[in-house]
N, CA, C, O and CB atoms as a CASP TS submission, in Angstrom:
PFRMAT TS
TARGET T0000
AUTHOR 0000-0000-0000
METHOD Language model
MODEL 1
PARENT N/A
ATOM      1  N   ALA     1     104.260 116.504  71.802  1.00  0.00           N
ATOM      2  CA  ALA     1     104.980 117.094  72.935  1.00  0.00           C
ATOM      3  C   ALA     1     106.476 116.786  72.826  1.00  0.00           C
ATOM      4  O   ALA     1     106.884 115.756  72.289  1.00  0.00           O
ATOM      5  CB  ALA     1     104.415 116.562  74.280  1.00  0.00           C
ATOM      6  N   LEU     2     107.249 117.682  73.335  1.00  0.00           N
ATOM      7  CA  LEU     2     108.702 117.508  73.305  1.00  0.00           C
ATOM      8  C   LEU     2     109.147 116.316  74.142  1.00  0.00           C
ATOM      9  O   LEU     2     109.983 115.516  73.722  1.00  0.00           O
ATOM     10  CB  LEU     2     109.393 118.771  73.799  1.00  0.00           C
ATOM     11  N   HIS     3     108.574 116.218  75.327  1.00  0.00           N
ATOM     12  CA  HIS     3     109.074 115.228  76.278  1.00  0.00           C
ATOM     13  C   HIS     3     108.080 114.092  76.430  1.00  0.00           C
ATOM     14  O   HIS     3     107.482 113.934  77.495  1.00  0.00           O
ATOM     15  CB  HIS     3     109.354 115.876  77.641  1.00  0.00           C
ATOM     16  N   ASP     4     107.892 113.303  75.393  1.00  0.00           N
ATOM     17  CA  ASP     4     106.989 112.162  75.516  1.00  0.00           C
ATOM     18  C   ASP     4     107.698 111.044  76.244  1.00  0.00           C
ATOM     19  O   ASP     4     108.744 110.570  75.799  1.00  0.00           O
ATOM     20  CB  ASP     4     106.498 111.684  74.132  1.00  0.00           C
ATOM     21  N   VAL     5     107.145 110.629  77.342  1.00  0.00           N
ATOM     22  CA  VAL     5     107.761 109.578  78.133  1.00  0.00           C
ATOM     23  C   VAL     5     106.888 108.349  78.013  1.00  0.00           C
ATOM     24  O   VAL     5     105.681 108.410  78.243  1.00  0.00           O
ATOM     25  CB  VAL     5     107.942 110.004  79.623  1.00  0.00           C
ATOM     26  N   GLU     6     107.492 107.241  77.655  1.00  0.00           N
ATOM     27  CA  GLU     6     106.739 106.000  77.547  1.00  0.00           C
ATOM     28  C   GLU     6     106.561 105.409  78.928  1.00  0.00           C
ATOM     29  O   GLU     6     107.539 105.080  79.600  1.00  0.00           O
ATOM     30  CB  GLU     6     107.444 104.997  76.609  1.00  0.00           C
ATOM     31  N   VAL     7     105.324 105.275  79.353  1.00  0.00           N
ATOM     32  CA  VAL     7     105.050 104.653  80.635  1.00  0.00           C
ATOM     33  C   VAL     7     104.373 103.325  80.341  1.00  0.00           C
ATOM     34  O   VAL     7     103.357 103.288  79.647  1.00  0.00           O
ATOM     35  CB  VAL     7     104.162 105.570  81.556  1.00  0.00           C
ATOM     36  N   PRO     8     104.921 102.240  80.859  1.00  0.00           N
ATOM     37  CA  PRO     8     104.305 100.944  80.564  1.00  0.00           C
ATOM     38  C   PRO     8     102.873 100.894  81.084  1.00  0.00           C
ATOM     39  O   PRO     8     102.582 101.383  82.175  1.00  0.00           O
ATOM     40  CB  PRO     8     105.129  99.802  81.179  1.00  0.00           C
ATOM     41  N   THR     9     101.999 100.309  80.307  1.00  0.00           N
ATOM     42  CA  THR     9     100.607 100.192  80.742  1.00  0.00           C
ATOM     43  C   THR     9     100.507  99.019  81.706  1.00  0.00           C
ATOM     44  O   THR     9     100.991  97.923  81.422  1.00  0.00           O
ATOM     45  CB  THR     9      99.639 100.004  79.524  1.00  0.00           C
ATOM     46  N   LEU    10      99.881  99.259  82.833  1.00  0.00           N
ATOM     47  CA  LEU    10      99.811  98.230  83.858  1.00  0.00           C
ATOM     48  C   LEU    10      98.402  97.673  83.935  1.00  0.00           C
ATOM     49  O   LEU    10      97.644  97.997  84.850  1.00  0.00           O
ATOM     50  CB  LEU    10     100.247  98.784  85.221  1.00  0.00           C
ATOM     51  N   GLY    11      98.059  96.842  82.982  1.00  0.00           N
ATOM     52  CA  GLY    11      96.751  96.193  83.010  1.00  0.00           C
ATOM     53  C   GLY    11      95.594  97.126  83.262  1.00  0.00           C
ATOM     54  O   GLY    11      94.970  97.608  82.317  1.00  0.00           O
ATOM     55  N   GLU    12      95.298  97.390  84.513  1.00  0.00           N
ATOM     56  CA  GLU    12      94.118  98.164  84.852  1.00  0.00           C
ATOM     57  C   GLU    12      94.343  99.643  84.584  1.00  0.00           C
ATOM     58  O   GLU    12      95.273 100.249  85.115  1.00  0.00           O
ATOM     59  CB  GLU    12      93.740  97.944  86.307  1.00  0.00           C
ATOM     60  N   HIS    13      93.485 100.212  83.759  1.00  0.00           N
ATOM     61  CA  HIS    13      93.729 101.579  83.293  1.00  0.00           C
ATOM     62  C   HIS    13      93.764 102.604  84.410  1.00  0.00           C
ATOM     63  O   HIS    13      94.670 103.438  84.447  1.00  0.00           O
ATOM     64  CB  HIS    13      92.680 101.969  82.306  1.00  0.00           C
ATOM     65  N   SER    14      92.801 102.564  85.324  1.00  0.00           N
ATOM     66  CA  SER    14      92.746 103.614  86.336  1.00  0.00           C
ATOM     67  C   SER    14      94.049 103.649  87.137  1.00  0.00           C
ATOM     68  O   SER    14      94.564 104.721  87.454  1.00  0.00           O
ATOM     69  CB  SER    14      91.541 103.398  87.277  1.00  0.00           C
ATOM     70  N   TYR    15      94.573 102.465  87.458  1.00  0.00           N
ATOM     71  CA  TYR    15      95.835 102.460  88.195  1.00  0.00           C
ATOM     72  C   TYR    15      96.967 102.997  87.339  1.00  0.00           C
ATOM     73  O   TYR    15      97.763 103.813  87.803  1.00  0.00           O
ATOM     74  CB  TYR    15      96.167 101.051  88.677  1.00  0.00           C
ATOM     75  N   SER    16      97.047 102.548  86.098  1.00  0.00           N
ATOM     76  CA  SER    16      98.187 102.962  85.288  1.00  0.00           C
ATOM     77  C   SER    16      98.137 104.461  85.040  1.00  0.00           C
ATOM     78  O   SER    16      99.181 105.113  85.011  1.00  0.00           O
ATOM     79  CB  SER    16      98.214 102.197  83.953  1.00  0.00           C
ATOM     80  N   SER    17      96.952 105.019  84.861  1.00  0.00           N
ATOM     81  CA  SER    17      96.930 106.452  84.595  1.00  0.00           C
ATOM     82  C   SER    17      97.300 107.230  85.854  1.00  0.00           C
ATOM     83  O   SER    17      97.944 108.275  85.757  1.00  0.00           O
ATOM     84  CB  SER    17      95.546 106.887  84.084  1.00  0.00           C
ATOM     85  N   THR    18      96.908 106.745  87.032  1.00  0.00           N
ATOM     86  CA  THR    18      97.315 107.413  88.272  1.00  0.00           C
ATOM     87  C   THR    18      98.826 107.342  88.429  1.00  0.00           C
ATOM     88  O   THR    18      99.469 108.327  88.791  1.00  0.00           O
ATOM     89  CB  THR    18      96.618 106.776  89.498  1.00  0.00           C
ATOM     90  N   ALA    19      99.386 106.173  88.153  1.00  0.00           N
ATOM     91  CA  ALA    19     100.836 106.001  88.259  1.00  0.00           C
ATOM     92  C   ALA    19     101.549 106.879  87.226  1.00  0.00           C
ATOM     93  O   ALA    19     102.583 107.480  87.517  1.00  0.00           O
ATOM     94  CB  ALA    19     101.225 104.511  88.063  1.00  0.00           C
ATOM     95  N   GLU    20     100.985 106.943  86.026  1.00  0.00           N
ATOM     96  CA  GLU    20     101.578 107.755  84.971  1.00  0.00           C
ATOM     97  C   GLU    20     101.569 109.227  85.357  1.00  0.00           C
ATOM     98  O   GLU    20     102.545 109.940  85.123  1.00  0.00           O
ATOM     99  CB  GLU    20     100.831 107.548  83.650  1.00  0.00           C
ATOM    100  N   MET    21     100.473 109.680  85.946  1.00  0.00           N
ATOM    101  CA  MET    21     100.382 111.077  86.358  1.00  0.00           C
ATOM    102  C   MET    21     101.359 111.380  87.490  1.00  0.00           C
ATOM    103  O   MET    21     101.936 112.465  87.548  1.00  0.00           O
ATOM    104  CB  MET    21      98.954 111.413  86.791  1.00  0.00           C
ATOM    105  N   ALA    22     101.538 110.414  88.387  1.00  0.00           N
ATOM    106  CA  ALA    22     102.505 110.589  89.472  1.00  0.00           C
ATOM    107  C   ALA    22     103.906 110.754  88.888  1.00  0.00           C
ATOM    108  O   ALA    22     104.682 111.595  89.342  1.00  0.00           O
ATOM    109  CB  ALA    22     102.461 109.384  90.454  1.00  0.00           C
ATOM    110  N   THR    23     104.222 109.944  87.874  1.00  0.00           N
ATOM    111  CA  THR    23     105.509 110.041  87.193  1.00  0.00           C
ATOM    112  C   THR    23     105.660 111.406  86.540  1.00  0.00           C
ATOM    113  O   THR    23     106.723 112.022  86.618  1.00  0.00           O
ATOM    114  CB  THR    23     105.653 108.928  86.144  1.00  0.00           C
ATOM    115  N   LYS    24     104.595 111.879  85.895  1.00  0.00           N
ATOM    116  CA  LYS    24     104.656 113.187  85.238  1.00  0.00           C
ATOM    117  C   LYS    24     104.844 114.310  86.245  1.00  0.00           C
ATOM    118  O   LYS    24     105.543 115.284  85.966  1.00  0.00           O
ATOM    119  CB  LYS    24     103.391 113.431  84.424  1.00  0.00           C
ATOM    120  N   LEU    25     104.225 114.182  87.417  1.00  0.00           N
ATOM    121  CA  LEU    25     104.435 115.181  88.468  1.00  0.00           C
ATOM    122  C   LEU    25     105.902 115.218  88.877  1.00  0.00           C
ATOM    123  O   LEU    25     106.489 116.292  89.014  1.00  0.00           O
ATOM    124  CB  LEU    25     103.545 114.880  89.694  1.00  0.00           C
ATOM    125  N   ASP    26     106.492 114.037  89.071  1.00  0.00           N
ATOM    126  CA  ASP    26     107.909 113.971  89.435  1.00  0.00           C
ATOM    127  C   ASP    26     108.783 114.585  88.352  1.00  0.00           C
ATOM    128  O   ASP    26     109.710 115.341  88.642  1.00  0.00           O
ATOM    129  CB  ASP    26     108.330 112.521  89.687  1.00  0.00           C
ATOM    130  N   LEU    27     108.479 114.253  87.106  1.00  0.00           N
ATOM    131  CA  LEU    27     109.240 114.788  85.987  1.00  0.00           C
ATOM    132  C   LEU    27     109.118 116.304  85.916  1.00  0.00           C
ATOM    133  O   LEU    27     110.098 117.004  85.660  1.00  0.00           O
ATOM    134  CB  LEU    27     108.773 114.161  84.679  1.00  0.00           C
ATOM    135  N   ALA    28     107.922 116.800  86.141  1.00  0.00           N
ATOM    136  CA  ALA    28     107.707 118.245  86.098  1.00  0.00           C
ATOM    137  C   ALA    28     108.587 118.938  87.135  1.00  0.00           C
ATOM    138  O   ALA    28     109.172 119.985  86.857  1.00  0.00           O
ATOM    139  CB  ALA    28     106.218 118.584  86.339  1.00  0.00           C
ATOM    140  N   SER    29     108.679 118.355  88.327  1.00  0.00           N
ATOM    141  CA  SER    29     109.545 118.921  89.366  1.00  0.00           C
ATOM    142  C   SER    29     110.999 118.916  88.916  1.00  0.00           C
ATOM    143  O   SER    29     111.736 119.876  89.141  1.00  0.00           O
ATOM    144  CB  SER    29     109.397 118.138  90.681  1.00  0.00           C
ATOM    145  N   ALA    30     111.396 117.832  88.282  1.00  0.00           N
ATOM    146  CA  ALA    30     112.775 117.731  87.801  1.00  0.00           C
ATOM    147  C   ALA    30     113.047 118.783  86.726  1.00  0.00           C
ATOM    148  O   ALA    30     114.085 119.443  86.750  1.00  0.00           O
ATOM    149  CB  ALA    30     113.053 116.317  87.247  1.00  0.00           C
ATOM    150  N   TYR    31     112.116 118.938  85.786  1.00  0.00           N
ATOM    151  CA  TYR    31     112.273 119.953  84.742  1.00  0.00           C
ATOM    152  C   TYR    31     112.370 121.342  85.358  1.00  0.00           C
ATOM    153  O   TYR    31     113.169 122.173  84.927  1.00  0.00           O
ATOM    154  CB  TYR    31     111.101 119.894  83.747  1.00  0.00           C
ATOM    155  N   GLN    32     111.546 121.577  86.371  1.00  0.00           N
ATOM    156  CA  GLN    32     111.550 122.863  87.052  1.00  0.00           C
ATOM    157  C   GLN    32     112.936 123.141  87.635  1.00  0.00           C
ATOM    158  O   GLN    32     113.464 124.247  87.519  1.00  0.00           O
ATOM    159  CB  GLN    32     110.477 122.895  88.161  1.00  0.00           C
ATOM    160  N   GLU    33     113.509 122.117  88.261  1.00  0.00           N
ATOM    161  CA  GLU    33     114.818 122.278  88.892  1.00  0.00           C
ATOM    162  C   GLU    33     115.911 122.583  87.886  1.00  0.00           C
ATOM    163  O   GLU    33     116.839 123.332  88.191  1.00  0.00           O
ATOM    164  CB  GLU    33     115.177 121.035  89.665  1.00  0.00           C
ATOM    165  N   ILE    34     115.816 122.008  86.678  1.00  0.00           N
ATOM    166  CA  ILE    34     116.863 122.291  85.687  1.00  0.00           C
ATOM    167  C   ILE    34     116.516 123.516  84.853  1.00  0.00           C
ATOM    168  O   ILE    34     117.248 123.873  83.930  1.00  0.00           O
ATOM    169  CB  ILE    34     117.076 121.081  84.771  1.00  0.00           C
ATOM    170  N   GLY    35     115.400 124.157  85.178  1.00  0.00           N
ATOM    171  CA  GLY    35     115.053 125.395  84.498  1.00  0.00           C
ATOM    172  C   GLY    35     114.275 125.207  83.213  1.00  0.00           C
ATOM    173  O   GLY    35     114.132 126.155  82.440  1.00  0.00           O
ATOM    174  N   ASP    36     113.766 123.999  82.961  1.00  0.00           N
ATOM    175  CA  ASP    36     112.954 123.770  81.765  1.00  0.00           C
ATOM    176  C   ASP    36     111.487 124.009  82.119  1.00  0.00           C
ATOM    177  O   ASP    36     110.721 123.070  82.335  1.00  0.00           O
ATOM    178  CB  ASP    36     113.167 122.320  81.203  1.00  0.00           C
ATOM    179  N   HIS    37     111.113 125.300  82.172  1.00  0.00           N
ATOM    180  CA  HIS    37     109.764 125.641  82.614  1.00  0.00           C
ATOM    181  C   HIS    37     108.714 125.261  81.591  1.00  0.00           C
ATOM    182  O   HIS    37     107.585 124.922  81.946  1.00  0.00           O
ATOM    183  CB  HIS    37     109.671 127.115  82.909  1.00  0.00           C
ATOM    184  N   GLU    38     109.083 125.316  80.331  1.00  0.00           N
ATOM    185  CA  GLU    38     108.142 124.936  79.276  1.00  0.00           C
ATOM    186  C   GLU    38     107.781 123.453  79.394  1.00  0.00           C
ATOM    187  O   GLU    38     106.608 123.084  79.331  1.00  0.00           O
ATOM    188  CB  GLU    38     108.742 125.236  77.880  1.00  0.00           C
ATOM    189  N   GLY    39     108.798 122.613  79.566  1.00  0.00           N
ATOM    190  CA  GLY    39     108.563 121.184  79.726  1.00  0.00           C
ATOM    191  C   GLY    39     107.738 120.890  80.973  1.00  0.00           C
ATOM    192  O   GLY    39     106.825 120.065  80.952  1.00  0.00           O
ATOM    193  N   ALA    40     108.075 121.581  82.059  1.00  0.00           N
ATOM    194  CA  ALA    40     107.346 121.387  83.315  1.00  0.00           C
ATOM    195  C   ALA    40     105.886 121.786  83.134  1.00  0.00           C
ATOM    196  O   ALA    40     104.982 121.077  83.577  1.00  0.00           O
ATOM    197  CB  ALA    40     107.992 122.207  84.461  1.00  0.00           C
ATOM    198  N   ARG    41     105.660 122.920  82.482  1.00  0.00           N
ATOM    199  CA  ARG    41     104.301 123.424  82.297  1.00  0.00           C
ATOM    200  C   ARG    41     103.460 122.432  81.490  1.00  0.00           C
ATOM    201  O   ARG    41     102.311 122.159  81.836  1.00  0.00           O
ATOM    202  CB  ARG    41     104.329 124.796  81.595  1.00  0.00           C
ATOM    203  N   GLU    42     104.039 121.895  80.414  1.00  0.00           N
ATOM    204  CA  GLU    42     103.308 120.927  79.584  1.00  0.00           C
ATOM    205  C   GLU    42     102.885 119.708  80.398  1.00  0.00           C
ATOM    206  O   GLU    42     101.744 119.255  80.313  1.00  0.00           O
ATOM    207  CB  GLU    42     104.170 120.484  78.391  1.00  0.00           C
ATOM    208  N   LEU    43     103.824 119.183  81.188  1.00  0.00           N
ATOM    209  CA  LEU    43     103.527 118.007  82.004  1.00  0.00           C
ATOM    210  C   LEU    43     102.450 118.312  83.033  1.00  0.00           C
ATOM    211  O   LEU    43     101.532 117.517  83.235  1.00  0.00           O
ATOM    212  CB  LEU    43     104.791 117.506  82.702  1.00  0.00           C
ATOM    213  N   LEU    44     102.563 119.461  83.681  1.00  0.00           N
ATOM    214  CA  LEU    44     101.591 119.812  84.715  1.00  0.00           C
ATOM    215  C   LEU    44     100.197 119.976  84.124  1.00  0.00           C
ATOM    216  O   LEU    44      99.204 119.594  84.745  1.00  0.00           O
ATOM    217  CB  LEU    44     102.013 121.097  85.429  1.00  0.00           C
ATOM    218  N   GLU    45     100.125 120.546  82.922  1.00  0.00           N
ATOM    219  CA  GLU    45      98.816 120.693  82.293  1.00  0.00           C
ATOM    220  C   GLU    45      98.203 119.328  81.988  1.00  0.00           C
ATOM    221  O   GLU    45      96.991 119.147  82.111  1.00  0.00           O
ATOM    222  CB  GLU    45      98.930 121.522  81.007  1.00  0.00           C
ATOM    223  N   GLU    46      99.038 118.370  81.592  1.00  0.00           N
ATOM    224  CA  GLU    46      98.546 117.016  81.351  1.00  0.00           C
ATOM    225  C   GLU    46      98.025 116.387  82.650  1.00  0.00           C
ATOM    226  O   GLU    46      97.000 115.705  82.656  1.00  0.00           O
ATOM    227  CB  GLU    46      99.661 116.141  80.743  1.00  0.00           C
ATOM    228  N   VAL    47      98.747 116.629  83.740  1.00  0.00           N
ATOM    229  CA  VAL    47      98.327 116.064  85.023  1.00  0.00           C
ATOM    230  C   VAL    47      97.003 116.684  85.473  1.00  0.00           C
ATOM    231  O   VAL    47      96.136 115.990  86.003  1.00  0.00           O
ATOM    232  CB  VAL    47      99.414 116.288  86.096  1.00  0.00           C
ATOM    233  N   ILE    48      96.853 117.997  85.257  1.00  0.00           N
ATOM    234  CA  ILE    48      95.604 118.656  85.641  1.00  0.00           C
ATOM    235  C   ILE    48      94.432 118.047  84.878  1.00  0.00           C
ATOM    236  O   ILE    48      93.349 117.866  85.434  1.00  0.00           O
ATOM    237  CB  ILE    48      95.684 120.179  85.378  1.00  0.00           C
ATOM    238  N   LYS    49      94.653 117.731  83.596  1.00  0.00           N
ATOM    239  CA  LYS    49      93.589 117.116  82.796  1.00  0.00           C
ATOM    240  C   LYS    49      93.361 115.650  83.163  1.00  0.00           C
ATOM    241  O   LYS    49      92.219 115.197  83.241  1.00  0.00           O
ATOM    242  CB  LYS    49      93.923 117.227  81.317  1.00  0.00           C
ATOM    243  N   GLY    50      94.453 114.909  83.386  1.00  0.00           N
ATOM    244  CA  GLY    50      94.315 113.463  83.487  1.00  0.00           C
ATOM    245  C   GLY    50      94.482 112.848  84.863  1.00  0.00           C
ATOM    246  O   GLY    50      94.200 111.664  85.048  1.00  0.00           O
ATOM    247  N   GLY    51      94.938 113.635  85.837  1.00  0.00           N
ATOM    248  CA  GLY    51      95.204 113.071  87.153  1.00  0.00           C
ATOM    249  C   GLY    51      93.955 112.988  88.009  1.00  0.00           C
ATOM    250  O   GLY    51      92.896 113.491  87.632  1.00  0.00           O
ATOM    251  N   ASP    52      94.085 112.346  89.170  1.00  0.00           N
ATOM    252  CA  ASP    52      92.973 112.361  90.111  1.00  0.00           C
ATOM    253  C   ASP    52      92.950 113.726  90.808  1.00  0.00           C
ATOM    254  O   ASP    52      93.811 114.570  90.559  1.00  0.00           O
ATOM    255  CB  ASP    52      93.096 111.192  91.155  1.00  0.00           C
ATOM    256  N   SER    53      91.962 113.936  91.681  1.00  0.00           N
ATOM    257  CA  SER    53      91.795 115.281  92.244  1.00  0.00           C
ATOM    258  C   SER    53      93.024 115.730  93.031  1.00  0.00           C
ATOM    259  O   SER    53      93.420 116.893  92.959  1.00  0.00           O
ATOM    260  CB  SER    53      90.566 115.323  93.145  1.00  0.00           C
ATOM    261  N   GLU    54      93.620 114.814  93.774  1.00  0.00           N
ATOM    262  CA  GLU    54      94.805 115.156  94.564  1.00  0.00           C
ATOM    263  C   GLU    54      95.958 115.584  93.656  1.00  0.00           C
ATOM    264  O   GLU    54      96.650 116.566  93.926  1.00  0.00           O
ATOM    265  CB  GLU    54      95.233 113.960  95.436  1.00  0.00           C
ATOM    266  N   GLN    55      96.148 114.822  92.571  1.00  0.00           N
ATOM    267  CA  GLN    55      97.244 115.127  91.643  1.00  0.00           C
ATOM    268  C   GLN    55      96.987 116.448  90.919  1.00  0.00           C
ATOM    269  O   GLN    55      97.912 117.234  90.713  1.00  0.00           O
ATOM    270  CB  GLN    55      97.420 113.983  90.618  1.00  0.00           C
ATOM    271  N   SER    56      95.751 116.691  90.539  1.00  0.00           N
ATOM    272  CA  SER    56      95.413 117.950  89.872  1.00  0.00           C
ATOM    273  C   SER    56      95.721 119.138  90.771  1.00  0.00           C
ATOM    274  O   SER    56      96.290 120.135  90.325  1.00  0.00           O
ATOM    275  CB  SER    56      93.932 117.965  89.467  1.00  0.00           C
ATOM    276  N   GLU    57      95.343 119.024  92.038  1.00  0.00           N
ATOM    277  CA  GLU    57      95.622 120.085  93.006  1.00  0.00           C
ATOM    278  C   GLU    57      97.114 120.368  93.087  1.00  0.00           C
ATOM    279  O   GLU    57      97.552 121.518  93.036  1.00  0.00           O
ATOM    280  CB  GLU    57      95.083 119.705  94.388  1.00  0.00           C
ATOM    281  N   LYS    58      97.889 119.284  93.215  1.00  0.00           N
ATOM    282  CA  LYS    58      99.339 119.395  93.324  1.00  0.00           C
ATOM    283  C   LYS    58      99.901 120.084  92.081  1.00  0.00           C
ATOM    284  O   LYS    58     100.726 120.992  92.176  1.00  0.00           O
ATOM    285  CB  LYS    58      99.982 117.998  93.513  1.00  0.00           C
ATOM    286  N   ALA    59      99.439 119.633  90.916  1.00  0.00           N
ATOM    287  CA  ALA    59      99.919 120.192  89.656  1.00  0.00           C
ATOM    288  C   ALA    59      99.570 121.671  89.545  1.00  0.00           C
ATOM    289  O   ALA    59     100.383 122.470  89.080  1.00  0.00           O
ATOM    290  CB  ALA    59      99.331 119.422  88.473  1.00  0.00           C
ATOM    291  N   ARG    60      98.356 122.038  89.972  1.00  0.00           N
ATOM    292  CA  ARG    60      97.962 123.458  89.944  1.00  0.00           C
ATOM    293  C   ARG    60      98.889 124.293  90.803  1.00  0.00           C
ATOM    294  O   ARG    60      99.312 125.380  90.410  1.00  0.00           O
ATOM    295  CB  ARG    60      96.511 123.630  90.423  1.00  0.00           C
ATOM    296  N   GLY    61      99.204 123.767  91.997  1.00  0.00           N
ATOM    297  CA  GLY    61     100.099 124.491  92.896  1.00  0.00           C
ATOM    298  C   GLY    61     101.464 124.714  92.268  1.00  0.00           C
ATOM    299  O   GLY    61     102.023 125.808  92.345  1.00  0.00           O
ATOM    300  N   LEU    62     101.996 123.669  91.648  1.00  0.00           N
ATOM    301  CA  LEU    62     103.313 123.790  91.006  1.00  0.00           C
ATOM    302  C   LEU    62     103.251 124.743  89.828  1.00  0.00           C
ATOM    303  O   LEU    62     104.184 125.510  89.589  1.00  0.00           O
ATOM    304  CB  LEU    62     103.821 122.416  90.542  1.00  0.00           C
ATOM    305  N   LEU    63     102.149 124.691  89.093  1.00  0.00           N
ATOM    306  CA  LEU    63     101.995 125.539  87.920  1.00  0.00           C
ATOM    307  C   LEU    63     101.970 127.009  88.321  1.00  0.00           C
ATOM    308  O   LEU    63     102.521 127.858  87.620  1.00  0.00           O
ATOM    309  CB  LEU    63     100.719 125.173  87.156  1.00  0.00           C
ATOM    310  N   GLU    64     101.328 127.308  89.455  1.00  0.00           N
ATOM    311  CA  GLU    64     101.283 128.686  89.928  1.00  0.00           C
ATOM    312  C   GLU    64     102.682 129.193  90.262  1.00  0.00           C
ATOM    313  O   GLU    64     102.996 130.358  90.022  1.00  0.00           O
ATOM    314  CB  GLU    64     100.372 128.801  91.153  1.00  0.00           C
ATOM    315  N   LYS    65     103.519 128.320  90.813  1.00  0.00           N
ATOM    316  CA  LYS    65     104.889 128.710  91.135  1.00  0.00           C
ATOM    317  C   LYS    65     105.695 128.988  89.869  1.00  0.00           C
ATOM    318  O   LYS    65     106.611 129.810  89.881  1.00  0.00           O
ATOM    319  CB  LYS    65     105.570 127.619  91.963  1.00  0.00           C
ATOM    320  N   LEU    66     105.355 128.306  88.782  1.00  0.00           N
ATOM    321  CA  LEU    66     106.074 128.506  87.523  1.00  0.00           C
ATOM    322  C   LEU    66     105.726 129.848  86.890  1.00  0.00           C
ATOM    323  O   LEU    66     106.571 130.503  86.280  1.00  0.00           O
ATOM    324  CB  LEU    66     105.759 127.374  86.547  1.00  0.00           C
ATOM    325  N   ALA    67     104.476 130.237  87.046  1.00  0.00           N
ATOM    326  CA  ALA    67     103.967 131.419  86.356  1.00  0.00           C
ATOM    327  C   ALA    67     104.730 132.688  86.728  1.00  0.00           C
ATOM    328  O   ALA    67     104.416 133.767  86.226  1.00  0.00           O
ATOM    329  CB  ALA    67     102.498 131.600  86.664  1.00  0.00           C
TER
END
């Protein structure tokens, strides 16, 4: 991926992956604002695959706006 962001692993995996997905959601919004739709789309797809149900829903909503 173009925008690989290193997120520190926080001991417990489930927490770190939720935190990582939250970070990716924020980043996707930022990419969207600067017009990097490709970067935003990649991040959102990762969140849909790896996030919890709430995060996946959020990512789907943002992805629809990008389309």
